[in-house]
C-alpha positions, 0 to 999 in steps of 0.5 A: 099302477102303469105310468101316464102318457108322455106329452110331447108339445110341439109348437112352430111360430107363425105358420099357416095351416096350408103348409102341409104336403099331406093336407093338400099342399102340393109344393111343400115337402113335409115328410115327417109331418105327413107321417105324423098326419097319417098315424094320428088325427089332423084337425082341419078346422083349427083356429087360434084364440088370438092371431098374434104370439103372446095372447095365443100363448097365454091362452095355451098355457091358461086355458082361458080367453084373451079377454079373461086373461086380459092379455089381448096383445103382445104387450102385458102379462098374465094375472098372478091367479091363472094356473098353467097347464104345466102346474096341473101336470106338475102336480100329476107328477109329470117332469116339465121341461121347456126348449125355445120360445115360449113368449107368454111370461115376459115378466116373470121367472123365465126359467121355472115360470108357470110349473116348468121344472127346467128350460133352455131358453131362446127368445127372439130380440134376446141377447141373454138367453141360453141359445145366445150363450150356445152361439158365443161358446161356438165363436158366433158371439158377434151375432146380434140378430141370430134369428135374421135382420129385422126392421127394414129387412123384416120381410126380405129373404136372408141367408142365416148368419149361422150354419145349419148345425148351429141354427135356432131351429136345430138347437131347439131340437138338440136341447129337445133330444138332450132332455129325452136322454137324461130325463127322470124315467120313473115319471112320465114327462111334459116336453114343450119344443118351441121353434121360433120359425117360420116367423119372420125374418125368413131365414134359413141355413144352407142349403135349406134357404134354397130347397124352394126356388122362387119361379116354381112358387105361386103368387099370392092370392090376391082376389079382386077388391081384396082391399074390402077384405082388410081391416085397420090392423092389415093396413097398420101391419103393412105400414110398420112391416114396410110392406105397403109401398108396392108389391113385386111378383118376384120378391113375393115368391122368393118370401114363399120359398123361403117360408117353406124352406123354413118349415121344411127344416123344422120338419126335418128336425121334428123327425129327429125328435120323434126318432129319439122318442123310439118305442116310447112314441106309442106311449106319448101324446104328440101334438104339432100345431102353431100359435098363429098363421102368416098372410104372406102376401095373401089380399095384399098383406103380411103378418097375422093380426087377422081373422082371415084364415091364412093368419087365424087358422093353424096345423093341428096334428095329434098322435096317441094310438088308441085315443086318436085314430090314425089317418082321420081328418076331423072337420069340426071347428076346434080351438088351441084352447082345447089343448089345455083340457086334452093335455089334462085328460091325458094326465088324469086330471079334470079335462074342463075349464071353468067358464070355457067351452073348451074340450078334450080333442079326442072327445071332439074327434070321436064326435062326442058332445056338441061343438057349435063354435069357436071365437078368437079375438086380438086387441080390444076397445077401439082397436078390437077384432073378433071372430065367431066360426061355426062349420058352415060360416064364418063371422068377423067384427072390427071395432077400429072399422065399425064393420062386419064380415061374413063368409060361407066357408062351405062355398068360399073356403078362402074368404073372398065374398062377404055376405054380411049385407046379403038379406038372405044370410042375415040370420047366419050373421046375427047368429054368429054375432050373438055368440060373441056378444053373449059370451062377453055379456056373460063374462062381463066384458064391457070393452067389446059390448054395451046393452047387447050390441057391439060397443061403438067407438070412433073409426080409427084411421092410418095416417096418409103419410106413407113413412108414418109408423115404420118401425125400427128393431134395432138391437141395442148393441147395433145402436151403439156400434152405429154411434161409434162409427167415426165420421158416419154414425149417428151423433147419439143412439136411437132411443131403445125405448118400449112399445108404448099403448098403441093409441094416442088421443088428439081432439078426442079421437083415438089414432094409432101412436105410430101415426103421431111420429115425426117422419124423421124423428123418434124411433123405437126398439119394440121387442114384441110388436111384429 
């Protein structure tokens, strides 16, 4: 019996859908991804099931929507009953190995969780993973933030503190290539290669940090009345990411240049990885995507946690000769939830997930079956943010703002003109709203729905104090070093803390936790929020 195809899953972090040269970006240089697009199928309407790291990755791993896993933000752990795609593949004889950032198992056995046989660990804000040990062996153990300085520096472009051959992007590729060389060739493999970049901080090593120069970069896309397109989460992110104090054009263009540089550096190492596959490429399902996007100054906003396409739509390239047509551009809306059945089908396992509408991407690309819409969610309750997307229409609801948005994708692909209050478009608004509400009712998800409509919550507001909610993400060793500076350091080290529930109750009204912090008082170390 012939061996099942291998699976190479390449995941970046916080990469927008519009950052591949062959798919319409004339500025960015991505020759490897361009070739992957020409040899496989590009899904041009791919959406994340949640525009933030942990819930998006939980959804990929389990094949289940965020409201079903209970993981709707960067906190919490998936219920033990969830079965992972790695476990499914292991049951079919696959050798599973993960490299880099997984960020979906914060409270479980990191090295062999979810069905991996082995892993090479590299996680953000982690000083005890395999990558940190690697840096120590090479004389860079003094670098306590190897992925870039956070807190006030989070969106300031910065040079890497390590050379190119020791950078985390290179390390992830090196460890992946090492696995390919030493793997058990009597079995098919599932290799998850997961890069931390281009997630901020925006840092790349020389010379990649100067591959793009700011004068050549466009300014962010900020249409008139952009504030009307922002939700509470946009305003909240801008605050704690130090990006709501006014924008500076040259800095914004330098940010984009640094972001593009990180993507081109990844592209180069993806090329090394594909080269290492050699003749096995044609017996390997190769998937390249990202967990969510990045607003990057568009609409006057930064970060993710948004259902605007800059944050919610992701690149998705799939190559497997004979199964995915070369050079095809599929415009049917798809979701990262579709990866689970796609991987399962590749291994000859059941390609459906009970209770979900996800499907094998090969069938969707071939036009088999029907796919009317995809859904997405971030957070829940009074801060819930929801999305429904069809081929021509897109609907957003924000519980914190008690407001809807509706965009006609065919004529307004950049989410500018809100048609939610246009009587002529009410039928489309109501249909998309119904997709969400009926799905939540079907699953008994009362946090979002109440008697057939959106559950009502009091509007959530951000503090008017411009310094309320500014976030500190200092590695614990830094706090200790600051405290130890004679005559200069803090009298006591800042409380490292953990991220509490983002809501607090005052006079019966829900308001953001950070808005309650004293202006120059409590600080916190939060390894997961950004």
